[in-house]
Structures are given as C-alpha cells and as structure tokens.
C-alpha positions in Angstrom: -8.0 13.0 -38.2 -10.3 13.6 -41.3 -13.7 12.0 -41.2 -12.6 9.5 -44.0 -9.7 8.4 -41.7 -12.0 8.0 -38.7 -14.3 5.8 -40.8 -11.2 3.7 -41.7 -10.3 3.4 -38.0 -13.7 2.1 -37.1 -13.7 -0.3 -40.1 -10.3 -1.5 -39.0 -11.5 -2.0 -35.4 -14.4 -4.1 -36.7 -12.3 -6.2 -39.0 -9.7 -7.0 -36.3 -12.3 -7.8 -33.8 -13.8 -10.3 -36.1 -10.5 -11.8 -36.9 -9.7 -12.1 -33.2 -12.9 -13.8 -32.7 -12.1 -16.5 -35.3 -8.9 -17.4 -33.5 -10.5 -17.3 -30.0 -8.7 -14.1 -28.7 -11.6 -11.7 -29.0 -12.1 -9.2 -26.2 -14.3 -10.6 -23.4 -17.9 -9.3 -23.1 -19.9 -9.4 -19.9 -23.5 -9.4 -19.2 -23.5 -6.0 -17.4 -22.6 -2.7 -19.1 -19.0 -2.0 -18.6 -18.2 1.5 -17.4 -14.4 2.3 -17.4 -12.9 5.3 -15.7 -9.8 6.6 -17.4 -7.8 9.8 -16.5 -4.4 11.3 -15.6 -2.9 10.7 -12.2 -4.2 13.0 -9.4 -7.2 14.1 -11.5 -9.8 13.0 -8.8 -10.9 9.9 -10.6 -10.5 7.5 -7.8 -12.2 9.8 -5.5 -15.2 10.0 -7.8 -15.1 6.2 -8.2 -15.6 5.9 -4.4 -18.4 8.3 -4.5 -20.1 6.3 -7.2 -19.4 3.0 -5.8 -20.1 3.7 -2.0 -19.0 0.8 0.0 -19.4 -1.8 -2.9 -15.8 -1.3 -4.2 -13.5 -4.3 -4.4 -9.9 -4.5 -4.9 -8.5 -7.0 -7.4 -5.6 -7.9 -9.6 -6.0 -6.7 -13.2 -6.2 -9.7 -15.7 -2.7 -11.4 -15.8 -1.0 -8.8 -13.8 -0.1 -8.0 -10.1 -1.5 -4.3 -10.6 -4.4 -3.7 -8.3 -7.5 -2.1 -9.7 -11.0 -1.5 -8.0 -14.3 -2.7 -9.4 -17.7 -2.2 -8.3 -21.3 -3.5 -9.2 -23.5 -0.4 -9.2 -27.4 -0.5 -9.4 -28.9 2.6 -11.0 -32.5 3.1 -12.1 -33.0 -0.7 -12.3 -29.8 -1.2 -14.3 -26.7 -3.2 -13.2 -23.4 -1.7 -14.2 -19.8 -2.8 -13.7 -17.6 0.1 -12.8 -13.7 -0.2 -13.2 -11.3 2.4 -11.8 -8.1 2.1 -13.8 -4.7 3.5 -12.6 -3.8 7.0 -13.8 -2.1 7.3 -17.2 -1.0 10.2 -19.2 -1.4 8.5 -22.8 -2.5 5.2 -24.3 1.3 4.7 -24.9 2.2 3.0 -21.6 5.5 3.4 -19.8 4.8 1.4 -16.7 2.8 -1.7 -15.8 0.0 0.4 -14.2 -0.4 2.5 -17.3 -0.5 -0.6 -19.4 -3.5 -1.9 -17.3 -5.3 1.3 -17.8 -4.7 1.4 -21.7 -5.6 -2.4 -21.8 -8.8 -1.6 -19.9 -9.8 1.4 -22.0 -9.2 -0.7 -25.3 -10.9 -3.7 -24.0 -7.9 -6.2 -24.7 -6.0 -8.8 -22.7 -9.0 -10.4 -21.0 -10.6 -7.0 -20.3 -14.2 -6.5 -21.3 -14.8 -4.0 -24.1 -16.0 -0.8 -22.4 -19.6 0.2 -23.1 -18.8 3.6 -22.0 -15.7 5.4 -21.0 -15.7 8.1 -18.4 -12.7 10.4 -19.2 -11.6 12.7 -16.4 -10.3 16.3 -16.9 -8.6 18.4 -14.4 -9.9 22.0 -14.9 -6.8 23.5 -13.2 -4.4 21.9 -15.9 -6.3 20.4 -18.7 -3.6 20.1 -21.4 -2.4 16.6 -20.5 -6.1 15.5 -19.9 -7.1 16.8 -23.3 -4.3 15.0 -25.0 -5.4 11.6 -23.5 -9.1 12.4 -24.3 -8.1 12.8 -27.8 -6.8 9.2 -28.0 -9.8 7.9 -26.1 -12.1 9.6 -28.6 -10.3 7.7 -31.4 -11.1 4.4 -29.7 -14.6 4.8 -31.1 -16.4 4.0 -27.7 -19.3 6.3 -26.2 -17.6 8.7 -23.9 -18.7 10.8 -21.0 -16.3 13.6 -19.8 -16.0 14.3 -16.0 -14.4 17.7 -15.2 -12.9 18.1 -11.9 -11.5 20.9 -9.8 -13.9 23.3 -11.3 -14.3 25.4 -8.0 -10.6 25.6 -7.5 -10.3 26.6 -11.3 -12.8 29.5 -10.9 -11.1 30.7 -7.6 -7.6 30.6 -9.3 -8.8 32.2 -12.6 -8.3 29.1 -14.7 -9.7 29.6 -18.3 -11.4 26.1 -18.1 -15.2 26.2 -17.7 -17.9 23.7 -18.4 -19.6 26.1 -20.9 -16.2 26.7 -22.6 -15.5 23.1 -23.1 -18.9 22.5 -24.3 -18.5 25.1 -27.0 -15.1 23.7 -27.9 -16.2 20.1 -28.2 -20.0 20.2 -28.8 -20.2 16.4 -29.7 -19.2 15.4 -26.2 -21.1 15.2 -22.8 -19.3 17.1 -20.2 -20.3 16.9 -16.3 -18.8 18.8 -13.5 -17.9 16.5 -10.6 -16.2 16.6 -7.1 -15.7 13.2 -5.6 -14.9 14.9 -2.2 -18.5 16.1 -1.8 -20.1 13.7 -4.2 -21.2 16.8 -6.1 -22.2 15.8 -9.8 -22.8 12.2 -8.9 -26.4 12.2 -10.1 -25.6 14.2 -13.4 -22.7 11.7 -14.1 -24.8 8.8 -13.6 -27.4 10.3 -15.8 -24.9 10.9 -18.5 -23.6 7.4 -18.3 -27.2 6.1 -18.6 -27.8 8.2 -21.6 -24.6 7.1 -23.3 -25.6 3.4 -22.5 -29.1 4.0 -24.0 -28.2 5.8 -27.0 -24.7 4.6 -27.8 -23.0 6.6 -30.5 -19.6 7.2 -31.6 -18.4 10.7 -30.8 -17.2 12.9 -33.7 -13.5 13.0 -33.0 -11.1 15.7 -33.6 -11.8 16.5 -37.3 -14.0 19.6 -36.6 -11.3 21.1 -34.4 -8.5 21.2 -37.0 -6.9 24.3 -38.0 -8.2 25.4 -41.3 -5.7 25.3 -44.2 -3.2 22.8 -42.7 -2.6 19.6 -44.5 -2.6 16.5 -42.2 -0.9 13.4 -43.3 -2.3 10.0 -42.9 -1.5 8.5 -39.4 -2.2 4.8 -40.2 -4.4 4.3 -37.3 -5.6 0.6 -36.9 -7.0 -1.4 -34.1 -5.0 -3.7 -31.7 -6.0 -7.4 -32.0 -3.9 -8.7 -29.2 -1.6 -7.3 -26.3 1.8 -8.4 -27.6 1.6 -7.0 -31.1 -0.9 -4.5 -30.1 1.3 -2.4 -27.7 3.8 -1.8 -30.6 1.0 -0.8 -32.9 -0.5 1.5 -30.2 2.9 3.1 -29.4 3.4 3.7 -33.1 0.0 5.2 -33.5 0.5 7.3 -30.5 3.9 8.7 -31.6 2.8 9.2 -35.3 -0.3 11.2 -34.2 1.4 13.2 -31.3 2.1 16.4 -33.2 -1.5 16.5 -34.6 -3.0 16.0 -31.1 -0.7 18.8 -29.7 -1.9 21.1 -32.3 -5.5 20.1 -31.3 -5.0 20.7 -27.6 -3.3 24.1 -28.3 -6.3 25.1 -30.4 -8.8 24.3 -27.6 -6.5 26.0 -25.0 -6.2 29.0 -27.1 -10.0 29.4 -27.4 -10.5 28.8 -23.6 -7.8 31.4 -22.7 -9.5 33.9 -25.0 -12.6 33.6 -22.9 -10.7 34.4 -19.8 -7.6 36.7 -20.5 -6.8 37.0 -16.9 -6.0 33.4 -16.2 -2.3 33.7 -16.3 -2.1 35.5 -12.9 0.2 34.2 -10.1 -1.9 32.1 -7.7 -1.6 31.4 -4.0 -0.7 27.8 -4.9 2.3 29.2 -6.9 3.5 31.5 -3.9 3.3 28.4 -1.5 5.1 26.2 -4.0 8.1 28.6 -4.0 8.6 27.6 -0.6 7.7 23.9 -0.4 9.5 23.0 -3.6 12.8 25.1 -2.8 15.8 22.7 -2.3 16.4 24.1 1.1 13.1 25.2 2.7 11.3 22.4 0.9 13.5 19.7 2.5 13.2 21.4 6.0 9.4 21.6 5.7 9.4 18.0 4.5 11.5 16.7 7.5 9.2 18.7 9.8 6.1 16.9 8.3 7.7 13.4 8.4 8.7 14.0 12.1 5.0 14.9 12.9 3.9 11.8 10.9 6.2 9.6 12.9 5.4 11.1 16.2 1.6 10.7 15.4 1.9 7.1 14.7 4.2 6.2 17.7 2.9 8.7 20.3 -0.8 9.2 19.5 -1.4 5.4 18.9 0.3 4.0 22.1 -2.5 4.9 24.5 -4.9 3.4 22.2 -2.9 0.3 21.9 -2.5 0.1 25.7 -6.3 0.4 26.0 -6.9 -2.4 23.7 -4.2 -4.7 24.9 -4.9 -4.1 28.6 -8.4 -2.7 29.4 -10.3 -4.2 26.4 -8.6 -7.5 26.8 -9.4 -7.7 30.5 -13.2 -6.7 29.7 -13.3 -9.4 27.2 -11.7 -11.9 29.4 -14.1 -11.1 32.3 -17.1 -11.4 29.8 -15.9 -14.9 28.6 -15.3 -16.0 32.2 -18.9 -14.9 33.1 -20.3 -16.8 30.0 -18.3 -20.0 30.9 -19.2 -19.8 34.6 -23.0 -19.2 33.9 -23.4 -21.8 31.1 -20.7 -24.7 32.0 -20.0 -23.9 35.7 -17.0 -22.7 37.5 -14.9 -25.8 36.8 -15.0 -25.1 33.1 -12.7 -22.0 33.8 -10.0 -24.5 34.5 -10.5 -26.5 31.3 -8.3 -26.6 28.0 -11.3 -25.1 26.0 -11.4 -21.9 28.2 -7.7 -21.6 27.8 -8.0 -21.9 24.0 -10.6 -19.2 23.8 -8.7 -16.9 26.1 -5.1 -17.5 25.0 -5.7 -18.5 21.4 -8.9 -17.0 19.9 -9.1 -13.8 22.2 -5.3 -13.3 22.1 -5.4 -13.4 18.2 -8.4 -11.0 18.1 -6.8 -8.5 20.3 -3.6 -8.7 18.4 -5.5 -7.8 15.4 -7.2 -4.8 17.1 -4.0 -3.4 18.6 -3.0 -2.6 14.9 -6.2 -0.7 14.3 -5.1 2.6 16.1 -1.6 3.0 14.1 -3.4 1.9 10.9 -6.3 4.3 11.4 -3.9 7.2 12.1 -1.8 6.3 9.2 -4.7 6.2 6.9 -6.0 9.5 8.2 -2.6 11.2 7.7 -2.2 9.8 4.3 -5.7 11.1 3.3 -4.9 14.5 4.7 -1.5 14.8 2.9 -3.0 13.5 -0.3 -6.2 15.5 -0.4 -4.5 18.7 0.8 -2.0 18.4 -2.2 1.2 18.2 -0.2 2.1 14.5 -0.8 3.0 15.3 -4.4 5.2 18.1 -3.3 6.9 15.9 -0.8 7.6 13.3 -3.6 9.4 15.9 -5.7 11.5 17.0 -2.7 12.8 13.5 -2.0 13.2 12.2 -5.5 16.9 12.5 -5.8 17.4 10.7 -2.5 15.3 7.8 -3.4 16.9 7.3 -6.8 19.8 5.5 -4.8 17.6 2.3 -4.7 15.9 2.9 -8.0 12.7 4.4 -6.5 11.3 7.9 -6.8 10.3 10.4 -4.0 6.9 8.9 -3.3 8.6 5.9 -1.7 10.1 7.9 1.0 7.0 8.3 3.1 6.3 4.5 3.5 9.8 3.9 4.5 9.7 6.6 7.1 6.4 5.3 8.5 7.9 1.9 8.7 10.2 3.0 11.5 7.0 3.7 13.5 5.2 0.4 12.3 5.6 -1.7 9.3 1.9 -2.4 9.0 0.7 1.1 8.0 3.9 1.6 6.0 2.8 -1.2 3.8 -0.7 0.3 3.6 0.8 3.5 2.5 2.6 1.9 -0.5 -1.0 2.3 -2.2 0.1 5.9 -2.9 2.7 4.8 -5.3 1.6 4.7 -8.9 3.5 2.0 -10.4 3.1 -1.7 -9.1 6.8 -2.6 -9.5 7.7 0.3 -7.2 5.0 -0.7 -4.7 6.4 -4.2 -4.6 10.0 -3.1 -4.2 9.1 -0.7 -1.5 7.0 -3.3 0.2 9.9 -5.7 0.3 12.2 -3.1 1.9 9.7 -1.9 4.5 10.2 -4.9 7.0 13.8 -4.1 7.4 12.8 -0.6 8.8 13.2 -0.9 12.7 9.6 -0.6 14.0 8.8 0.6 17.5 8.0 -2.9 18.7 11.5 -4.0 18.0 12.6 -1.0 20.2 11.4 -2.7 23.4 13.6 -5.8 22.6 16.6 -3.6 21.8 16.3 -1.6 25.1 16.3 -4.8 27.3 19.1 -6.5 25.5 21.1 -3.3 25.2 21.0 -2.7 28.8 21.5 -6.4 29.6 24.8 -6.6 27.5 26.2 -3.1 27.0 25.2 -1.3 30.2 26.2 2.5 30.0 26.6 2.1 26.2 23.1 1.0 25.7 22.1 4.1 23.9 24.9 3.8 21.5 23.9 0.1 20.8 20.3 0.9 20.2 21.5 3.9 17.9 23.6 1.5 15.8 20.4 -0.8 15.3 18.8 2.1 13.5 21.9 2.8 11.5 22.1 -0.9 10.5 18.5 -0.8 9.6 19.1 1.9 7.1 22.2 0.0 5.6 20.3 -3.1 5.2 17.5 -1.3 3.3 20.0 0.4 1.0 22.0 -2.8 0.4 18.9 -5.1 0.0 17.4 -2.3 -2.3 20.4 -2.1 -4.5 20.6 -5.9 -4.7 16.9 -6.2 -5.7 17.4 -3.6 -8.3 20.4 -5.4 -9.8 18.3 -8.8 -9.8 14.6 -9.3 -9.6 13.8 -5.6 -10.6 16.8 -5.3 -13.0 14.5 -4.7 -15.9 12.5 -1.9 -14.1 13.5 1.2 -16.1 14.0 4.4 -14.2 11.5 6.8 -15.6 11.8 10.6 -15.4 9.7 11.6 -12.5 6.8 13.8 -13.9 3.7 14.5 -11.8 1.1 17.0 -12.1 0.9 19.0 -8.9 -2.6 19.0 -7.6 -4.1 22.2 -6.1 -4.1 22.8 -2.3 -7.4 22.3 -0.8 -9.0 21.3 2.6 -10.0 17.7 2.9 -13.7 16.8 3.6 -14.2 15.4 7.0 -17.1 13.2 5.9 -15.0 11.6 3.0 -12.0 11.2 5.1 -13.8 9.4 7.9 -15.5 7.0 5.3 -12.2 6.4 3.6 -10.4 5.4 6.8 -13.2 3.1 8.0 -13.4 1.2 4.7 -9.6 0.8 4.6 -9.6 -0.3 8.2 -12.4 -2.8 7.6 -10.5 -4.1 4.7 -7.5 -4.7 6.8 -9.4 -6.4 9.7 -11.1 -8.8 7.4 -8.0 -9.5 5.4 -5.5 -9.9 8.4 -7.5 -11.4 11.1 -7.7 -15.0 9.6 -4.0 -15.3 9.5 -3.3 -13.7 12.9 -6.0 -15.6 14.8 -5.1 -18.9 13.1 -1.4 -18.5 13.9 -2.0 -17.7 17.5 -4.2 -20.8 17.8 -1.4 -22.9 16.4 1.0 -21.3 18.9 -1.4 -22.1 21.8 -1.9 -25.7 20.5 2.0 -26.4 20.4 2.4 -24.9 23.9 -0.7 -27.0 25.1 0.4 -30.5 24.0 2.7 -32.0 26.7 5.7 -34.2 25.7 6.6 -35.4 29.2 4.8 -35.9 32.6 6.4 -32.8 34.2 6.5 -32.5 37.9 4.8 -35.3 39.6 3.2 -36.3 36.4 0.9 -33.2 36.4 1.2 -32.4 32.8 -2.0 -32.8 30.6 -3.4 -31.4 27.4 -3.9 -27.5 28.1 -2.0 -27.8 31.4 1.7 -27.8 30.8 3.7 -26.6 33.9 6.7 -25.5 31.9 7.3 -24.5 28.4 10.1 -27.0 28.1 7.6 -29.8 28.7 5.4 -29.0 25.6 5.7 -29.4 21.8 6.5 -25.8 21.6 9.5 -26.3 23.9 10.7 -29.2 21.9 10.6 -27.2 18.7 12.4 -24.4 20.4 15.1 -26.7 21.7 15.5 -28.5 18.3 15.7 -25.0 16.6 18.2 -23.6 19.0 21.1 -25.6 17.4 20.7 -23.6 14.3 21.9 -20.6 16.0 24.9 -21.9 17.5 27.1 -20.1 14.9 25.4 -16.9 15.9 26.2 -17.5 19.6 22.8 -17.7 20.9 22.0 -21.5 20.4 19.8 -21.4 23.6 16.2 -22.8 24.1 15.1 -19.5 25.6 16.4 -17.4 22.8 14.9 -19.5 20.0 11.5 -19.8 21.8 11.4 -16.0 22.0 12.3 -15.6 18.4 9.4 -18.1 17.4 7.0 -16.1 19.5 8.4 -13.0 18.0 7.4 -14.1 14.6 3.8 -13.6 15.7 4.5 -10.2 17.2 7.8 -8.5 18.4 6.0 -7.0 21.3 5.9 -10.4 23.1 9.5 -11.3 22.7 10.4 -9.8 26.1 7.5 -11.4 27.7 8.3 -14.7 26.3 11.8 -14.6 27.7 10.5 -13.6 31.1 8.1 -16.6 31.0 10.7 -19.0 30.0 13.0 -17.8 32.7 10.3 -17.8 35.3 10.7 -14.1 35.9 7.5 -12.2 36.3 8.4 -8.7 36.7 8.1 -7.8 33.1 4.7 -6.1 33.4 5.8 -3.9 36.3 8.9 -2.3 35.4 10.4 -0.4 32.3 12.5 -2.3 29.5 15.6 -0.5 30.7 15.1 -1.8 34.3 14.4 -5.3 33.0 17.7 -5.2 31.1 19.5 -4.3 34.3 17.6 -6.6 36.5 16.8 -10.3 36.9 15.7 -10.8 33.3 19.0 -9.2 32.0 20.9 -11.3 34.3 19.3 -14.5 33.2 19.6 -13.7 29.5 23.2 -12.8 29.9 24.1 -16.0 31.8 22.4 -18.0 29.1 24.2 -16.4 26.3 27.5 -16.6 28.2 27.2 -20.2 28.2 25.8 -20.6 24.7 28.5 -18.3 23.3 31.5 -19.8 24.9 32.1 -16.6 27.0 31.3 -14.1 24.3 28.0 -12.8 25.7 28.1 -9.4 24.2 28.8 -10.6 20.7 26.0 -13.1 21.0 23.6 -10.2 22.4 24.5 -8.0 19.4 24.0 -10.9 17.1 20.5 -11.5 18.7 19.6 -7.9 18.2 20.6 -7.9 14.6 18.5 -11.0 14.1 15.4 -9.4 15.6 16.0 -6.3 13.4 16.1 -8.1 10.2 13.9 -11.2 10.5 9.9 -11.0 9.8 8.5 -8.2 12.0 5.1 -9.9 12.8 2.2 -11.9 11.4 0.2 -8.9 10.8 3.0 -7.6 8.5 2.9 -11.0 6.6 -0.9 -10.6 6.4 -0.8 -7.2 5.0 2.0 -8.2 2.5 -0.2 -11.0 1.2 -3.2 -8.8 1.0 -1.5 -6.0 -0.9 1.1 -8.2 -3.1 -0.1 -11.8 -3.0 1.3 -14.9 -1.4 4.3 -15.2 -3.5 5.5 -11.7 -2.4 4.7 -12.4 1.2 6.7 -15.7 1.1 9.6 -13.9 -0.5 9.6 -11.4 2.2 9.7 -14.0 5.0 12.5 -16.0 3.3 14.6 -12.8 2.6 14.2 -11.7 6.1 15.2 -15.0 7.7 18.2 -15.4 5.3 19.7 -11.9 5.7 18.9 -12.0 9.6 20.8 -15.3 9.9 23.8 -14.4 7.8 24.1 -11.0 9.6 23.8 -12.6 13.0 26.5 -15.1 12.4 28.8 -12.5 10.8 28.2 -10.1 13.7 28.9 -12.9 16.3 31.9 -14.3 14.6 33.6 -10.8 14.3 32.4 -9.7 17.7 34.0 -12.6 19.5 37.4 -11.7 18.0 37.2 -8.2 19.5 
C-alpha cells in the first residue's frame, strides 16, 4: 500500500467507528488496556500466554460463540492489563469459527474490545505464513509488538530468520525473541507492550518494502463496522490484496535468505519426517504410539486408582470415624449424618479423585506429544481415515483415548483447532467402550455366554466402533451438515524436548480446573443417590426401617424408582428391578454396576474374586435367573441387550461434568439424550432379534 492509501484506510476506520457509535454498535472499550495475542496455529502463542499469565488464566466463551478462549488480568509495574489468547489463524479471512473469533478479537468487532496493542507471533523456522498475517495486522492500524518464537531451533537448523534480520527488514516494528517453554523473553515482551501502550503510534505498514518500479493498484481497503457485513468486506479486502502481500513476504524472505545462504540444507527434522510421514512406516509408528498411550492410561493409572479408591478411602473413613467418635460419641457412628458423610460426601469426593490419575497421565502425554512436535505428524497420518465422519486426523487421538477412559479423551479434544470439530468429537467419545465398562462386560459375558465370553466382549468393541461411525455420519448429515470439510493444512512444528517444569505446571493447572469443575456435579449426584437410598417407603423386617437405615434397597425410594423404571425395559428383555437399579447406579460410574448388582442380590463376594469368577459364580447365576424370568426364557438375548445398553448410554457423571465444562450445558444434555435413546433402541433391537435365534 502507498502512504496515501494507508491514510485513507485510517480515515475510513475512524469514519466507520463514528457511524457505529451513532447506531449503538460501536466496539466495546474496557477500562484496562486490552492486549490481544494473534498468530498462526502451532506458533507458540498459547505457551507464551501461559508464561505471561501464570496461574491467572481463565477459560471462557468468546462473545456470542461456543469457541473457547483464554483471558487473564496481568499486573505489570503498577498497571493492569487484560490479555486475550486467540485461536490460531492464518489470515484475517476466517475459514472456521475459531479463526473467526481470532479475527474479530484482532479487529475489535462483535462485542470484542478494541485492542490497545496486538502481539503478533512469528515462527522463526517457517516465517512466511506468519509474515502474511502480520501484513494484515499492520494494516489494522493498531500498535503492534512482534514476538518471534523458535529462534534457538532456527539457529540450530540454519534458518535465515534472525532478530537482527527482521529488525533490518521492518525497522518500524518492535521485535522480541521469546520462548514460552522457558519463559525466556517474558520481561522483554512485557517491556515492549508497556512501551507500545505508553507511546501508541501507528506502525508504518508495508509501503517502504514495496519493490521499486512496480505499479500497485488500489485495493479499496475500508473498515468493518459490523460482523455480518464486515466479514464479506474483510474477505474481499484480503483477496484483493493477497498478491501484493505475497510479493511483500517474498521480498523479505529474499533479503533474509541473502543473509544466510546455507539455510536450505536438509535438517534432522526433514530426515525424521521421511519416516513419520511415510504412508506405511508413518502409520506403523502412529499405531505403536497410540498403543503406548492406551496402555499408559489403562495400566499405569490402575494402581493409582486402586490406591485412591481403597487405601485413601479407608484412611479418610477412619479419620472421619475418629472425628465423630471424639466430638459426638460412639453412638454418632450409627447415625444417618455419619452415613451421609461417608457414603454421600466422601464417596463423591473419592469418585472425583479416582479420575485424577488417568486425567493427569493423559494431560502429561498430550503435552509430551504436542511439545515434541509429534502430534501434528500423527494428525497428518490419520487424516484420510477420519474423513469418514467428517473430521480430520487430529480427532483420532481423543477417540483412541476414549477406549481407555472417556474423561481424559474429552479433555484431549482441546488439541483440535476448530470448535465444531471439538463438539462433534466430544459427542462421539461417550460411545467409545471405556475400561470401566469392561468389568461389566466380563461379568455378563461369562454369566450368559460361558466359553464364548471372549467373543462377546470383542463384539462389544466392534459395536462401539460401528456406533461411532454411524452416529458420526448421522450428525454430519444433520446438526453438522453446514460444517464444510476444509483442506487439512498444518504447519509442522519442529522436534524439540519438552521442558519438565512447564510440563508439570501445565498438568497441575489442568487437573485443578477439572477438579473444581467436576466435583460439584459428582458430589451433588452421589448425595442425591444416598438420599434416595436412605428414605424408607415401608417398615421393612419387623418395622426396623428408618431414615438412613434401610434394610434392603427394595424398601427405599431408590428401590421404588428402580422398580417403576424396570417396566420400561420389558421390550429389551431385562425389565427387572435389579437390572434397572444397576443402570441407575451406573449413571454415576460404570465401575459400581457390578457392585450394585451384588448388593441388590445380597451377594458379597464381589470384592474378593475376579469379574470372570463372579460371572461364573453366584452373581452370574442370580443375574441369569432374573433375566431368564424377565425375558420369558431368552436370558442370553436379554444379557446381550443389557451389555449393548451399558455400552451406549452415558458413561458416568464425571464425563457429563467434563462435557459441560468443555462444551456447555446444552451439549452435555444432548450427549445424555443421544446415549439413552441410542442405547434403548439398540437394546430393544438386539433382544427382539436375539430371541428369534
């Protein structure tokens, strides 16, 4: 752009802002200076945001959207700033809801505060795309600080990009070298932001870099007064000026390359990529990595879960008993309040804590894969396979993790860049057969199918995959019908070693966010379940029933609800109070389904023998006899229907809580409704067909 065109651009912005103010749609201003971080995907922007914000970051929905962004209030040298970390974008011409949010935040439209400073991020290893976006950000007319990442790797790999080179090429801009993994450059970046806030000035855009002697046509740049009309104008502006910007980027890259003529050498990353991105060896490595991820979550977490669920629970129970005994006397141990604390509050708290080990391991693995640079390569390898359900390769990891535990799988959807893809993947994850369901499958398979138990369990996993593909296809044709499949383009980050301190800090912050977000729902639900089981509806044996002391589950409100609910499952062959009571309990956690059955049948060997032995033993016999009666002599068909219902309906309350935290109440309610409907329909179909065989 010429200087004249730039002045016209700024005058146009002022005129449009004035017009917007007159009709009540002016961009929102806040009292604190607004600092917006903008950059390409995988440029290191979010890592640096975390280094700047520390533990002060807060996740929220962007204005008027379901896209999640992070904000933080930062105090620096007596000043309060608002930091906003936007989703990665390649251009101000958005092609996804996430990019739209980034563009609107950078431009200060659609209820977003006008940025007082834009921090633009450039990847020193592959700066071309970053420079293209930078040229657009410059033309917005806001003060800009440019943060350059990956400088250490660029130097090691012979990249032509250096801080001195960039400063020579663009002398009107402030460049700062940063590394969010080590917080290197944090102080310099804060100093540069403060300087830009103290002496705001419009950077001289691209005019001084134009190739001499080339005639440039007018681009018709103008401001965007509102989002609906504005996006079309922005898109037209980006497309009309694209060739000019590419020439500008090429000029800068040519100058940088001239400073370092050896920058085109083959790097170690290039050699590794020849293996990891190969259509054969790449898939083999990916499957091996996924196996290690799955084994880590299911194997490493189990001893920790057992410690929390058994040892820690017993320690806490003993401590509570001691407090009650000392403060209220031994008789208080027999009261309803003690039972509420132990079986309601403590049970809910321990349930929350049992999910901490798999979540922590998942967060750690995700950080390792992402920081090392492998996660992007894995996405490319699996892209074609995931196109079946309208997703790209990055969605494969959450679905694989879901077969270990649905909860960390939902958490791992945060690696997906598009909010619609995150939601679609999140709705499919509850249909993956988690390890908690496996314990139920083992008991029922040995109870109903004996020597064919292994085949029955295998078919449950096959059914899980079929349900995921079918549900994904149906959602793509309905709710997500307008979600356009985009070409999968991702800039491959360099291979590097993750930083242990940053890794530990990231895992702790994410775990704390989960605990605070899920604990309320889970503990409240367990208290409600305790209350239903504590309220008697009949006198029981010799009139011994009272509040908190019900001799049998059938004599409680919980038993009545289970009995009334049982009739709904008659078409599925398991219209039995014991089965419906177990399903209601399983809504809290699938791990307790078998225990609930043992309790309702008054069989107390569940804690001493394996699931397969329970299926062959007294519990399996009791379940088989009940289903034989409820199904009219087709116990095996009813057992298969019950297994398919357990597979398809809501995994656990913790999953619902995480779904609500990640995607909102509406998405969580949709997930529950989808699971119940699909589970019921499939259970009825399986039973009705099975009894004919």
